[in-house]
C-alpha positions as protocol buffer text, in pm:
chain_id: "A"
residue {
  index: 1
  type: MET
  ca { x: -3144 y: -1920 z: 1376 }
}
residue {
  index: 2
  type: LYS
  ca { x: -3225 y: -1888 z: 986 }
}
residue {
  index: 3
  type: GLY
  ca { x: -3111 y: -1531 z: 988 }
}
residue {
  index: 4
  type: MET
  ca { x: -2797 y: -1590 z: 1176 }
}
residue {
  index: 5
  type: LEU
  ca { x: -2700 y: -1876 z: 937 }
}
residue {
  index: 6
  type: LEU
  ca { x: -2759 y: -1681 z: 638 }
}
residue {
  index: 7
  type: ALA
  ca { x: -2590 y: -1368 z: 729 }
}
residue {
  index: 8
  type: LEU
  ca { x: -2308 y: -1640 z: 839 }
}
residue {
  index: 9
  type: LEU
  ca { x: -2311 y: -1768 z: 453 }
}
residue {
  index: 10
  type: VAL
  ca { x: -2300 y: -1436 z: 302 }
}
residue {
  index: 11
  type: SER
  ca { x: -2060 y: -1283 z: 477 }
}
residue {
  index: 12
  type: ALA
  ca { x: -1800 y: -1581 z: 487 }
}
residue {
  index: 13
  type: PRO
  ca { x: -1631 y: -1519 z: 130 }
}
residue {
  index: 14
  type: PHE
  ca { x: -1586 y: -1147 z: 220 }
}
residue {
  index: 15
  type: ALA
  ca { x: -1425 y: -1178 z: 574 }
}
residue {
  index: 16
  type: ALA
  ca { x: -1228 y: -1497 z: 410 }
}
residue {
  index: 17
  type: SER
  ca { x: -1104 y: -1219 z: 107 }
}
residue {
  index: 18
  type: ALA
  ca { x: -988 y: -963 z: 403 }
}
residue {
  index: 19
  type: ALA
  ca { x: -830 y: -1195 z: 581 }
}
residue {
  index: 20
  type: THR
  ca { x: -600 y: -1342 z: 337 }
}
residue {
  index: 21
  type: GLY
  ca { x: -402 y: -1082 z: 130 }
}
residue {
  index: 22
  type: THR
  ca { x: -169 y: -793 z: 301 }
}
residue {
  index: 23
  type: PHE
  ca { x: 119 y: -633 z: 81 }
}
residue {
  index: 24
  type: LYS
  ca { x: 214 y: -398 z: 258 }
}
residue {
  index: 25
  type: ASP
  ca { x: 569 y: -548 z: 352 }
}
residue {
  index: 26
  type: THR
  ca { x: 596 y: -671 z: 29 }
}
residue {
  index: 27
  type: CYS
  ca { x: 498 y: -444 z: -241 }
}
residue {
  index: 28
  type: SER
  ca { x: 732 y: -178 z: -416 }
}
residue {
  index: 29
  type: MET
  ca { x: 530 y: 80 z: -403 }
}
residue {
  index: 30
  type: LYS
  ca { x: 308 y: 283 z: -199 }
}
residue {
  index: 31
  type: ALA
  ca { x: -9 y: 476 z: -229 }
}
residue {
  index: 32
  type: SER
  ca { x: -288 y: 628 z: -59 }
}
residue {
  index: 33
  type: LYS
  ca { x: -683 y: 542 z: -83 }
}
residue {
  index: 34
  type: THR
  ca { x: -768 y: 831 z: -163 }
}
residue {
  index: 35
  type: THR
  ca { x: -506 y: 902 z: -455 }
}
residue {
  index: 36
  type: LYS
  ca { x: -727 y: 970 z: -735 }
}
residue {
  index: 37
  type: LYS
  ca { x: -710 y: 701 z: -1040 }
}
residue {
  index: 38
  type: SER
  ca { x: -559 y: 882 z: -1284 }
}
residue {
  index: 39
  type: GLU
  ca { x: -259 y: 978 z: -1061 }
}
residue {
  index: 40
  type: LEU
  ca { x: -220 y: 597 z: -963 }
}
residue {
  index: 41
  type: MET
  ca { x: -198 y: 548 z: -1332 }
}
residue {
  index: 42
  type: THR
  ca { x: 78 y: 737 z: -1364 }
}
residue {
  index: 43
  type: MET
  ca { x: 225 y: 677 z: -1079 }
}
residue {
  index: 44
  type: ALA
  ca { x: 263 y: 287 z: -1199 }
}
residue {
  index: 45
  type: LYS
  ca { x: 631 y: 152 z: -1361 }
}
residue {
  index: 46
  type: VAL
  ca { x: 407 y: -133 z: -1516 }
}
residue {
  index: 47
  type: LYS
  ca { x: 178 y: -52 z: -1742 }
}
residue {
  index: 48
  type: ALA
  ca { x: -221 y: -202 z: -1722 }
}
residue {
  index: 49
  type: ASP
  ca { x: -159 y: -434 z: -2071 }
}
residue {
  index: 50
  type: GLU
  ca { x: 178 y: -571 z: -1914 }
}
residue {
  index: 51
  type: ALA
  ca { x: 35 y: -654 z: -1521 }
}
residue {
  index: 52
  type: LYS
  ca { x: -292 y: -779 z: -1746 }
}
residue {
  index: 53
  type: LYS
  ca { x: -73 y: -1074 z: -1949 }
}
residue {
  index: 54
  type: ILE
  ca { x: 115 y: -1096 z: -1614 }
}
residue {
  index: 55
  type: ALA
  ca { x: -194 y: -1160 z: -1441 }
}
residue {
  index: 56
  type: LEU
  ca { x: -317 y: -1424 z: -1762 }
}
residue {
  index: 57
  type: ASP
  ca { x: -5 y: -1617 z: -1692 }
}
residue {
  index: 58
  type: ALA
  ca { x: 21 y: -1653 z: -1340 }
}
residue {
  index: 59
  type: VAL
  ca { x: -334 y: -1865 z: -1346 }
}
residue {
  index: 60
  type: GLY
  ca { x: -200 y: -2012 z: -1658 }
}
residue {
  index: 61
  type: GLY
  ca { x: -412 y: -1831 z: -1911 }
}
residue {
  index: 62
  type: GLY
  ca { x: -834 y: -1742 z: -1953 }
}
residue {
  index: 63
  type: SER
  ca { x: -981 y: -1408 z: -1972 }
}
residue {
  index: 64
  type: ILE
  ca { x: -966 y: -1125 z: -1760 }
}
residue {
  index: 65
  type: VAL
  ca { x: -1340 y: -1057 z: -1629 }
}
residue {
  index: 66
  type: LYS
  ca { x: -1275 y: -712 z: -1467 }
}
residue {
  index: 67
  type: GLY
  ca { x: -1031 y: -505 z: -1241 }
}
residue {
  index: 68
  type: GLY
  ca { x: -766 y: -256 z: -1273 }
}
residue {
  index: 69
  type: ILE
  ca { x: -513 y: -35 z: -1114 }
}
residue {
  index: 70
  type: GLU
  ca { x: -614 y: 25 z: -712 }
}
residue {
  index: 71
  type: THR
  ca { x: -446 y: 62 z: -352 }
}
residue {
  index: 72
  type: GLU
  ca { x: -456 y: -182 z: -113 }
}
residue {
  index: 73
  type: ASP
  ca { x: -298 y: -223 z: 215 }
}
residue {
  index: 74
  type: GLY
  ca { x: -149 y: 75 z: 123 }
}
residue {
  index: 75
  type: CYS
  ca { x: -16 y: -60 z: -180 }
}
residue {
  index: 76
  type: LEU
  ca { x: -36 y: 52 z: -548 }
}
residue {
  index: 77
  type: ILE
  ca { x: -146 y: -286 z: -734 }
}
residue {
  index: 78
  type: TYR
  ca { x: -348 y: -378 z: -1020 }
}
residue {
  index: 79
  type: SER
  ca { x: -622 y: -673 z: -911 }
}
residue {
  index: 80
  type: TYR
  ca { x: -768 y: -845 z: -1207 }
}
residue {
  index: 81
  type: HIS
  ca { x: -1016 y: -1141 z: -1185 }
}
residue {
  index: 82
  type: VAL
  ca { x: -932 y: -1412 z: -1400 }
}
residue {
  index: 83
  type: LYS
  ca { x: -1212 y: -1671 z: -1551 }
}
residue {
  index: 84
  type: GLY
  ca { x: -1082 y: -1982 z: -1733 }
}
residue {
  index: 85
  type: GLY
  ca { x: -724 y: -2096 z: -1779 }
}
residue {
  index: 86
  type: LYS
  ca { x: -640 y: -2416 z: -1582 }
}
residue {
  index: 87
  type: GLN
  ca { x: -884 y: -2342 z: -1312 }
}
residue {
  index: 88
  type: ASP
  ca { x: -1238 y: -2545 z: -1323 }
}
residue {
  index: 89
  type: LYS
  ca { x: -1502 y: -2305 z: -1186 }
}
residue {
  index: 90
  type: GLY
  ca { x: -1545 y: -1923 z: -1067 }
}
residue {
  index: 91
  type: GLN
  ca { x: -1236 y: -1680 z: -1114 }
}
residue {
  index: 92
  type: THR
  ca { x: -908 y: -1627 z: -943 }
}
residue {
  index: 93
  type: GLU
  ca { x: -783 y: -1232 z: -848 }
}
residue {
  index: 94
  type: VAL
  ca { x: -444 y: -1200 z: -901 }
}
residue {
  index: 95
  type: PHE
  ca { x: -282 y: -864 z: -739 }
}
residue {
  index: 96
  type: VAL
  ca { x: 54 y: -729 z: -934 }
}
residue {
  index: 97
  type: ASP
  ca { x: 257 y: -495 z: -798 }
}
residue {
  index: 98
  type: ALA
  ca { x: 238 y: -151 z: -1023 }
}
residue {
  index: 99
  type: GLY
  ca { x: 600 y: -114 z: -956 }
}
residue {
  index: 100
  type: ASP
  ca { x: 776 y: -474 z: -1003 }
}
residue {
  index: 101
  type: GLY
  ca { x: 530 y: -607 z: -1181 }
}
residue {
  index: 102
  type: LYS
  ca { x: 595 y: -902 z: -925 }
}
residue {
  index: 103
  type: VAL
  ca { x: 268 y: -1150 z: -846 }
}
residue {
  index: 104
  type: LEU
  ca { x: 189 y: -1057 z: -481 }
}
residue {
  index: 105
  type: GLY
  ca { x: -53 y: -1293 z: -477 }
}
residue {
  index: 106
  type: THR
  ca { x: -387 y: -1508 z: -581 }
}
residue {
  index: 107
  type: GLU
  ca { x: -732 y: -1561 z: -444 }
}
residue {
  index: 108
  type: LYS
  ca { x: -944 y: -1819 z: -557 }
}
residue {
  index: 109
  type: GLU
  ca { x: -1323 y: -1707 z: -579 }
}
residue {
  index: 110
  type: GLY
  ca { x: -1595 y: -1960 z: -597 }
}
residue {
  index: 111
  type: GLN
  ca { x: -1911 y: -1961 z: -861 }
}
residue {
  index: 112
  type: PHE
  ca { x: -2083 y: -1808 z: -534 }
}
residue {
  index: 113
  type: ARG
  ca { x: -1876 y: -1500 z: -447 }
}
residue {
  index: 114
  type: ALA
  ca { x: -1905 y: -1417 z: -845 }
}
residue {
  index: 115
  type: ALA
  ca { x: -2221 y: -1400 z: -808 }
}
residue {
  index: 116
  type: LEU
  ca { x: -2277 y: -1215 z: -532 }
}
residue {
  index: 117
  type: GLU
  ca { x: -2087 y: -939 z: -708 }
}
residue {
  index: 118
  type: LYS
  ca { x: -2253 y: -956 z: -1025 }
}
residue {
  index: 119
  type: PRO
  ca { x: -2518 y: -645 z: -873 }
}
residue {
  index: 120
  type: VAL
  ca { x: -2230 y: -445 z: -741 }
}
residue {
  index: 121
  type: ASP
  ca { x: -2047 y: -466 z: -1084 }
}
residue {
  index: 122
  type: LYS
  ca { x: -2359 y: -377 z: -1266 }
}
residue {
  index: 123
  type: THR
  ca { x: -2386 y: -64 z: -1032 }
}
residue {
  index: 124
  type: LYS
  ca { x: -2032 y: 53 z: -1100 }
}
residue {
  index: 125
  type: GLU
  ca { x: -2057 y: -17 z: -1459 }
}
residue {
  index: 126
  type: LEU
  ca { x: -2377 y: 191 z: -1482 }
}
residue {
  index: 127
  type: ALA
  ca { x: -2252 y: 462 z: -1241 }
}
residue {
  index: 128
  type: GLY
  ca { x: -1927 y: 515 z: -1449 }
}
residue {
  index: 129
  type: LYS
  ca { x: -2138 y: 569 z: -1737 }
}
residue {
  index: 130
  type: THR
  ca { x: -2344 y: 804 z: -1571 }
}
residue {
  index: 131
  type: LYS
  ca { x: -1998 y: 1004 z: -1457 }
}
residue {
  index: 132
  type: GLU
  ca { x: -1870 y: 961 z: -1860 }
}
residue {
  index: 133
  type: ALA
  ca { x: -2208 y: 1097 z: -1968 }
}
residue {
  index: 134
  type: VAL
  ca { x: -2208 y: 1421 z: -1722 }
}
residue {
  index: 135
  type: THR
  ca { x: -1826 y: 1482 z: -1689 }
}
residue {
  index: 136
  type: GLY
  ca { x: -1738 y: 1386 z: -2056 }
}
residue {
  index: 137
  type: GLU
  ca { x: -1390 y: 1223 z: -1886 }
}
residue {
  index: 138
  type: PRO
  ca { x: -1354 y: 827 z: -1905 }
}
residue {
  index: 139
  type: SER
  ca { x: -1434 y: 670 z: -1567 }
}
residue {
  index: 140
  type: THR
  ca { x: -1227 y: 397 z: -1442 }
}
residue {
  index: 141
  type: ASN
  ca { x: -1502 y: 218 z: -1245 }
}
residue {
  index: 142
  type: GLN
  ca { x: -1639 y: 31 z: -1519 }
}
residue {
  index: 143
  type: ALA
  ca { x: -1601 y: -371 z: -1503 }
}
residue {
  index: 144
  type: MET
  ca { x: -1378 y: -464 z: -1799 }
}
residue {
  index: 145
  type: LYS
  ca { x: -1531 y: -579 z: -2100 }
}
residue {
  index: 146
  type: LYS
  ca { x: -1467 y: -918 z: -2296 }
}
């Protein structure tokens, strides 16, 4: 019983996030999950700096903890995790359309979920640094630095 309760507690934040946002009917640009990050960046009409400003404005300021360009639900978007601003605790993930700069949605993430993601972010950061050392090319997998 304890194991089932623990599994439910751990999986609930991820299930909730998976259920909330579908952008395929509202986004202006489509992209495949298999498209390389470098290609996604050249496809985007809205550049990363502009998308960051849009994300920060959407939640009333703060700072971007991590994020970047990606494909979600077949749409080309920027996804940024913003901490601070008008928020009390945790982070808000903001989804910005890479084609027209519209905010497609936001998702509040509590401190619990942010804590669960930290080991994953650290692993991605280490993998990105290793890739850079081996290939000499910049990695897009690293968490953003403040």
